[in-house]
C-alpha positions in Angstrom: -15.1 -19.3 6.3 -11.6 -17.8 7.5 -11.8 -13.9 6.8 -8.7 -12.0 7.2 -8.4 -7.9 7.1 -5.1 -6.2 6.5 -6.6 -3.1 5.3 -4.9 0.5 6.8 -6.9 2.2 9.2 -8.8 4.7 7.1 -9.4 6.9 10.3 -5.7 8.2 10.1 -6.3 8.9 6.3 -9.8 11.1 6.9 -7.7 13.3 9.2 -5.2 14.1 6.4 -7.8 16.3 4.4 -7.0 20.0 4.3 -3.4 19.6 5.8 -0.2 20.3 4.3 1.9 17.5 2.8 5.2 18.6 3.2 7.4 15.8 1.8 7.9 12.1 1.9 11.2 10.3 2.4 12.3 7.0 0.8 15.6 5.3 -0.2 16.9 6.7 -3.7 15.6 5.5 -6.9 18.3 3.6 -8.7 16.9 1.5 -11.5 12.9 1.6 -10.8 10.4 4.0 -9.1 9.9 1.3 -6.3 11.6 1.5 -2.6 11.7 -0.8 0.0 9.8 -1.8 2.8 9.3 1.9 4.1 8.1 5.6 3.1 7.5 8.4 5.5 4.8 10.7 5.1 5.3 14.1 6.4 1.8 15.6 6.8 1.4 19.2 8.9 3.3 18.4 11.9 2.7 14.5 11.9 4.9 11.9 10.4 3.5 8.4 9.1 5.4 5.4 8.5 3.8 3.4 5.2 5.4 0.1 5.4 5.4 -2.9 3.5 7.0 -5.5 5.2 7.0 -9.4 5.3 5.2 -11.4 8.2 3.9 -14.8 8.5 0.3 -14.6 7.2 -2.3 -17.6 6.6 -2.0 -17.6 2.9 -5.0 -19.6 1.9 -4.2 -22.3 4.0 -0.2 -22.2 4.3 1.7 -20.1 6.5 3.7 -18.0 4.4 6.0 -14.5 4.6 3.4 -12.0 2.9 4.4 -8.2 3.0 1.5 -6.4 4.8 0.9 -2.4 3.9 0.6 -0.7 7.1 0.3 3.1 8.1 1.1 4.3 11.6 2.0 7.5 13.1 5.7 7.7 14.0 8.5 9.5 15.1 11.3 11.1 12.5 14.0 8.4 13.8 12.1 5.3 12.8 11.8 6.4 9.3 14.9 4.8 8.3 16.1 2.6 5.2 16.0 -1.0 5.4 19.4 -1.2 4.0 22.7 -0.4 5.8 24.2 2.7 4.9 21.5 4.2 2.7 20.5 7.6 3.3 16.6 8.4 3.0 16.1 11.3 0.3 13.5 14.0 0.8 11.2 14.5 -1.9 9.2 18.1 -1.2 5.4 18.2 -2.1 4.7 21.3 -0.5 0.5 21.4 -1.0 -2.5 20.9 0.5 -4.3 17.6 0.4 -7.6 17.8 -1.1 -8.6 14.4 -1.2 -7.0 10.8 -0.7 -8.1 7.4 -2.4 -7.5 4.4 -0.9 -7.7 1.2 -2.9 -8.3 -1.9 -1.2 -8.7 -5.3 -2.6 -10.6 -8.3 -1.6 -9.0 -11.6 -2.5 -11.4 -14.5 -2.3 -10.8 -18.3 -2.3 -13.3 -21.2 -2.8 -11.4 -24.5 -2.3 -13.5 -27.7 -3.9 -16.2 -25.2 -4.5 -16.7 -24.0 -1.3 -16.0 -20.3 0.0 -13.2 -20.8 2.0 -11.3 -17.5 2.6 -11.9 -13.6 2.1 -9.0 -11.4 2.6 -8.8 -7.8 2.7 -5.8 -5.4 2.1 -4.9 -2.1 1.1 -3.3 -1.9 -2.3 -2.6 1.7 -2.8 -3.0 5.3 -1.5 -3.2 8.2 -4.0 -3.1 11.9 -2.6 -4.8 14.7 -4.9 -2.4 17.5 -3.7 -2.7 21.1 -5.3 -4.2 19.6 -8.6 -1.6 16.7 -9.1 -1.3 13.3 -7.6 1.2 11.0 -5.9 0.2 7.4 -5.4 1.9 4.9 -3.0 1.2 1.1 -4.3 2.1 -2.2 -2.5 3.5 -4.4 -5.1 1.5 -7.5 -6.3 3.8 -10.1 -6.0 2.5 -11.4 -2.4 6.1 -11.6 -0.9 7.7 -8.3 -2.4 8.4 -5.8 0.2 8.3 -2.7 -2.7 6.3 0.2 -2.8 5.7 1.9 -6.1 5.5 5.7 -5.9 4.2 7.6 -8.9 3.2 11.1 -9.7 1.2 12.8 -12.2 -2.4 12.7 -13.0 -5.0 9.9 -12.9 -3.0 7.9 -11.2 -5.9 5.9 -10.2 -5.8 4.3 -13.7 -2.2 3.2 -13.5 -2.6 1.0 -10.1 -1.5 -2.3 -11.3 -3.9 -5.2 -11.9 -3.5 -8.3 -9.8 -4.4 -10.9 -12.6 -1.3 -12.7 -11.5 -3.0 -13.7 -8.3 -5.8 -15.8 -10.7 -3.0 -17.8 -12.2 -1.0 -21.1 -11.3 -3.5 -22.4 -8.3 -4.3 -26.1 -8.2 -7.6 -27.3 -9.9 -9.6 -27.4 -6.4 -8.6 -23.7 -5.7 -11.0 -20.8 -7.3 -9.3 -17.5 -6.7 -10.9 -14.1 -7.7 -10.4 -10.4 -6.6 -12.4 -7.2 -6.3 -11.2 -3.8 -6.1 -12.9 -1.0 -4.2 -11.7 2.5 -4.3 -12.5 5.0 -1.1 -12.5 8.5 -2.2 -11.9 10.8 1.2 -12.5 14.1 0.6 
């Protein structure tokens, strides 16, 4: 069985608890609450790039360009739009991080009744900041580089299902997915 792990590094997230979430920067929202490829997260004095960029991945037996959600510490000059002449917009948060929920997804694929793939990925990160929440979610369309941003309450309940993953496979393929939520406090 082939195992692929594309989850974000949780040790970065654990360090955020009790720190100030200053702001995030992203492309302006034009028609939806999603942005393409990158969001800059400004936490205390550190800057992180949350990216969702296509790369070639073994997609259940085929080499495909699939968007992979990643998180890395970076410098301010690296937080820039994927589009020319688009200025990233800062959104102030100015609150203390009480908890972070990381939503991981295990995608399993059996081929002709035999377990063939287990693919882990991170679907979303939900911050609890001063009693409110902010979520950053990878779009469920595998090749989409969109990151959906929401603010409010009980955002874990608003994370999109991935039932589309279960559809449109040949008869020999048996897909399933399972979600886990890791609550870091």
